[in-house]
N, C-alpha and C positions, 0 to 999 in steps of 0.2 A: 355057563357064561366062561365072560372074555376077560383076562386081566394082562396088561403091561405093567411091568415090572422095571424099574429103571433101578439096575443095582447101586450105582455108583458113577467114576471112584470119587471120592472125596474131594471136594473145592474145585470138583471140574463142571461147572454150570449145570450141574444137575435141577437146583432149584427153579433158574430159569427157563430150563427144559420143560420139568413139570408144570410152569407157569403158561408155557405159550402152549404147550399140548393140549391145556385142561379147557382152551378155548372152543375147539373142534367140537361142534355136534352130537359128532360119533363117539365123544370119550366123556366119560364122568373123570373127577377129579376126586382122590380122594380127601373128605372134610381135613384129615390132618396127611398132612403131604410125608410125613415121614412115621408113620403108625408104627416102625418097628415091631412087628406082629410075630414075623418068621425068625427074628434074634432074640428080642427078650420076650416079645406078650405070648407065646404061641398057649400057651397056660390059661390064657382070658379064654379060650376059644372059638371056634369062626364064627358063630354067631356075633361075637362083639366084634370081630372082625367085617361082616355084611354089613354092620351097621353102620361103616364108616361110609357110606354110601345111600344115597337116596334108594329106596325101594323100586321105585318103577326104572331104574338103571342097572338092577341086578343082571336082566336077563339081555337088555338092550342095547346098552353103552361098552365097551372099551372101558374096563375100569383099570384104573391108573394110579400108579403109586410110585416113590421113589426115595427108600432106607436107603441111605449111605452104607449104614452097617453092616448091611448084606453081602459088601464085599469089603471089610474092613478089620482086616485079622481075625481073630480067634473065632468071631461070633461067625465067618466062613461057612465053616462045617454046617455048625448047627443051624442056619436057614437053608443053607440049600436040603439037609435034610428032612426038614420041616415041608419045607417048598415042594420038595417030590410026593412025603405024606399026604397033604391037603392036597395036589394035584388027583393022585389016585383016589381018594375018598370024595372030593367032588366030581371027576372027568373034565374039570374044565379047559380050557385054553389057555397056558401063560406063554407070551411071550416075553422076551428080556432085551430090552438097553442098557449098554456096556459104553459110556462118554470117559476115552482117556487122554490123559494131559499129559506132555512135558514134564516126566518123575523130578526133574529140578524145579521145573516151575510149580508143579504139585505142593513140595514138600515144602517152599517156601510158604507159600498160601495156606497151607495148613499150619503151619506154624503164628504163621500169624494170628490164625482162626483163635490159636491155642489162649495168643496172647489177649486178643478181644474177647473170651471167656473166664481170661484171668486163672488158666493152670498156671499151676507152679511148678513149670518144667522150664529150662532154657532148652537154645535148641540143641547144644550140643549134648545133654542129659537124654533129650530123644530120638537122638538118631546114634545115641550109642545104645539105649534101649529097643530100639527097633521098631519105635511105634511108628513113623513116619517113612521107612525104605517099605514096612509090608504093605500099607496100602498101595504103595506103587507098582508093589510086583504083583503086575498085574497076570500073566501069565497062569502064576499060580493059584489067583483069588477066579480067576474064570475057569480052570482044570475043577473046583468042586462042582461047578452045573454040568459045564460041556458031558463028562460022566453021569449025569443022569440025566439030563435031556436033550432032544432032539435038536442038532447044529444049526437047523436051519430057523429055531424058532430065536435065534441072538442075532440080533444087530448092534455090531460093534463100530463106535461111533468114535471122529477126532475132534478136541474138543477148541482147536484152533482154528479150523472147519468151520467146525460150529458158530464161532467165534467170530468168522470171516462173513458168511454167509448164512445165518440162519433158516432163512427162508426154503436157501436148497435144501436142506441137512430138514426140515419142519415133513417137504414135499417127501424126500424119502422114505420119514417115520411112518407115515400118511398109508404109501404104497407098502410098505412090511408090516403095517398092522388092518390093509383090506377096505381101509376106510377112503372117502373123497379124497384126493391130493390136492381138489380146487379152492379149500376153504382159505381165505383170507385173514390168516393169523396177524392181529392186530400187536403192535408196541415190543416186535421182537428186539428194538435198541436198546432195549431197556434193563440192565443189569439187576438181577433179584442175591439176593444175600451178598453181599459183596462187603468183605470185612474190613477190608484196608482201608483205614482214616479214623476207626469207631471203636472202643471199648467200653466191654457194660461197667458202669460205675461198682463201687465198691459198698454202694446205699444196696444197689437192687442185688449183688451177689451174698451181700448177710443176709439181706430182707427173703430172698428165693430161700438159701441153706435152711434158715431158722423158721422159717413159716412156708414150707414146699405146695402148701397149697392154694397159696398167692396165685402160682401161673395156672391154676386149673378154673381160677376165678378167673383174671386177666383172658383167659382162653373163650369166654362169653361172649367178650364185646367183638362185632365184628373186625374181621382181619385188617381191613384196611386203616380203621379207627385204632384196634388196639398197634399197629405195628408205628402209628405216627404218635400217637401217647407214649409208646418205649421207647423212641426217639429223641423225644424232646425231654425227657424223665429220666431216663436209665443210660442213656448213652454220652459218652464224653468221646470228642476229637483226638486222637492219638497223632503222633507225625514218624512214631518210630517205623520204619523200614526193616526187611528180616531178609537178608542175604547170605549164601552158604560161601563160606569160603574158599578158597580155592581146592584148599586140603581136605574141608567138607565133602566139597563136588566132588575129588574124586575116589574118596571112599562110598558115596551115593552111586561113582560110576561101577565103580569094583563090587559091589552090594549087589545092582543091579543087573550085571552085565549079564550072568547065566541065563537070569528070569528074562530079560529081554530077548536072549539070543532066540529063547522058544518063543516067547510072542511071536514075534516073529515068523520062524519055523514051524509050528502049528496052527496060528491062526492067523496069519500071512498079514500083519499088521507092519507097515513100513517106520523101522524103529532109527533109519538114518537121520530122519528127521531133525529127531532127540540127540543126537550123537554118539549112538551107541553101535 
């Protein structure tokens, strides 16, 4: 079996990348884009994980998933360990994609997402707690995986390059996965999982907290219908913008400068474009 796992980073285009790649006839997208198997659900067993794809795809297609928790802070270590164990147990081929974004932009977008899902934590609190900067510590996150897997099985991407020319990046990925790069991907101008401008209503938040089975019931509907219903009933428009102050920006730069230096030296990423 061949797997392609989009490791992250959070708010760096992973949902769009997953949806585009899942169109390819040689790729089978996971029925749940973010199964969180290696981070939170490993105890459910390998059969549960395999069941997230059609049986006929298991031996014939590249099995694709995209779970940002695999490189989102404390879960990174256990995720990488579980992947290594899984890989040795089944002798599968695993390739990894990691897409990185300007840390400042990523942090602002990440906090906007927290606001959208009504996380009760201010931007200042998130910065002080290291929640946002940890997910932007790209070298630190990559270290856990590079220490366990072959380096040629990793493809490191830049969010801005992906946003500017998605078809070029998709062609690069196809070559990386050894599948046909001639496939004509559709809808690559559509942005998926854009949180800015929308927020879940308190009604949905309260219902989901009180009756968690509701989400499982909603998941029974076709994906497109599910999203349309949710957007109409349980989303509200907001006009808030989340920008770091000059002081907060400087603190982020100070917190990340060593990690960015290693990202350049060890992984060959040009961090000067982000001001480091």
